[in-house]
C-alpha positions as CSV (number, residue, x, y, z in Angstrom):
1,T,37.1,-53.9,-48.0
2,R,38.9,-53.8,-44.6
3,G,38.5,-57.5,-43.9
4,S,35.0,-57.7,-45.3
5,S,34.2,-59.6,-48.5
6,T,33.2,-57.7,-51.6
7,E,29.7,-59.3,-51.4
8,A,29.3,-58.1,-47.7
9,V,30.3,-54.5,-48.7
10,M,27.9,-54.5,-51.6
11,D,25.1,-55.9,-49.3
12,V,25.6,-53.0,-46.9
13,I,25.6,-50.4,-49.7
14,L,22.4,-51.9,-51.2
15,R,20.7,-52.0,-47.8
16,R,21.6,-48.4,-46.9
17,M,21.0,-46.8,-50.3
18,P,18.4,-48.8,-52.2
19,D,16.9,-45.9,-54.1
20,Y,20.2,-44.5,-55.1
21,V,21.4,-47.9,-56.4
22,R,18.1,-48.7,-58.2
23,Y,17.1,-45.4,-59.7
24,I,20.0,-43.0,-59.8
25,V,23.0,-45.1,-60.7
26,P,21.4,-46.8,-63.8
27,Q,20.8,-43.4,-65.3
28,F,24.5,-42.9,-65.7
29,S,24.9,-45.8,-68.0
30,Q,21.9,-44.7,-70.1
31,T,23.1,-41.1,-70.8
32,A,24.7,-40.3,-74.2
33,I,27.2,-37.9,-72.5
34,N,27.9,-37.9,-68.8
35,F,29.5,-34.9,-67.1
36,Q,30.9,-35.8,-63.7
37,R,32.6,-33.3,-61.4
38,V,35.3,-34.9,-59.2
39,P,36.8,-32.9,-56.3
40,I,40.6,-32.9,-56.1
41,V,40.6,-31.7,-52.5
42,D,40.0,-33.8,-49.4
43,T,36.2,-34.2,-48.8
44,S,36.5,-37.3,-46.6
45,N,35.5,-35.6,-43.4
46,P,32.3,-33.4,-43.8
47,F,33.0,-31.8,-40.4
48,I,36.3,-30.3,-41.6
49,A,35.5,-29.9,-45.3
50,R,32.3,-27.7,-44.9
51,W,32.4,-26.1,-48.3
52,I,31.5,-27.7,-51.7
53,P,34.7,-27.8,-53.7
54,T,34.9,-25.0,-56.2
55,P,35.3,-25.6,-60.0
56,D,39.1,-24.8,-59.5
57,E,39.2,-27.6,-56.9
58,S,37.6,-30.1,-59.3
59,M,38.1,-31.9,-62.5
60,L,35.4,-33.0,-64.9
61,V,35.2,-36.5,-66.3
62,I,33.2,-36.5,-69.5
63,R,32.2,-39.9,-70.7
64,F,30.6,-40.6,-74.2
65,A,28.5,-43.7,-74.5
66,N,29.2,-43.7,-78.2
67,P,32.4,-41.7,-79.0
68,R,32.0,-42.2,-82.8
69,G,32.1,-38.8,-84.4
70,I,33.5,-36.9,-81.4
71,D,36.6,-35.0,-82.4
72,F,38.8,-35.7,-79.4
73,P,42.0,-34.1,-80.9
74,Y,40.0,-30.9,-81.4
75,L,38.6,-30.9,-77.9
76,L,42.1,-31.6,-76.4
77,S,43.6,-28.7,-78.4
78,M,40.8,-26.3,-77.4
79,I,40.6,-27.2,-73.7
80,H,43.9,-26.4,-71.9
81,D,45.1,-29.1,-69.5
82,S,42.6,-31.7,-70.7
83,F,43.5,-35.3,-71.4
84,M,42.0,-38.7,-72.4
85,S,41.5,-41.1,-69.5
86,R,39.9,-43.8,-71.6
87,P,39.0,-44.1,-75.3
88,N,35.5,-42.7,-74.6
89,S,36.4,-40.3,-71.8
90,I,38.1,-36.9,-71.5
91,V,39.1,-35.2,-68.3
92,V,39.1,-31.4,-68.2
93,P,39.7,-28.8,-65.5
94,G,36.5,-28.0,-63.5
95,N,36.6,-24.4,-64.4
96,K,36.3,-25.3,-68.1
97,L,32.8,-26.8,-67.8
98,D,31.1,-24.1,-69.9
99,L,33.7,-24.3,-72.6
100,A,33.6,-28.1,-72.7
101,M,29.8,-28.1,-73.0
102,Q,29.8,-25.5,-75.8
103,L,32.4,-27.4,-77.8
104,I,30.7,-30.8,-77.3
105,L,27.1,-29.8,-77.5
106,T,27.0,-27.1,-80.2
107,P,27.9,-29.5,-83.1
108,L,25.3,-32.0,-81.8
109,I,22.6,-29.4,-81.5
110,L,23.4,-28.2,-85.0
111,Q,23.1,-31.8,-86.3
112,L,19.7,-32.1,-84.7
113,I,18.5,-28.8,-86.3
114,E,19.9,-29.9,-89.7
115,R,18.1,-33.3,-89.4
116,K,14.8,-31.6,-88.5
117,N,15.1,-29.2,-91.4
118,R,15.7,-32.1,-93.8
119,V,12.6,-33.9,-92.6
120,S,10.4,-30.8,-92.8
C-alpha cells in the first residue's frame, strides 16, 4: 500500500476501473472451472516487456468452484510438473493448456452426453 490505507487503494482502483470491477471480476467467482494464465517473466514495465509472455513463460492456475469428483491424483500424474496450490486449484505449466483442458473437460462432456441420453 506504500503508505496508503487499504481502503484508499481500493477506492482508487474502483474509481479507475469501475466496469472491470463490476462486470468482469464477478464472473470469475461464478465459473465452474477457471483457467488463469500467469506470466513467470517480468511484465511490470510495458515499455520494456513488449511481447505477451509465451506459454513456456507462463503457468496456469486452474480453479474448480466445486472440486468434488475431480480426480486430482490422475491429473497430477498425467500433467508433468503440475502441483496443487489449494484444495480446489491445480497449477500446470503454460504449455500444457491443451492437455489440461482435454483431461479436465472430456469426462465432464461425456457426463453431459450420458445425462442427455438418459433423459431422451
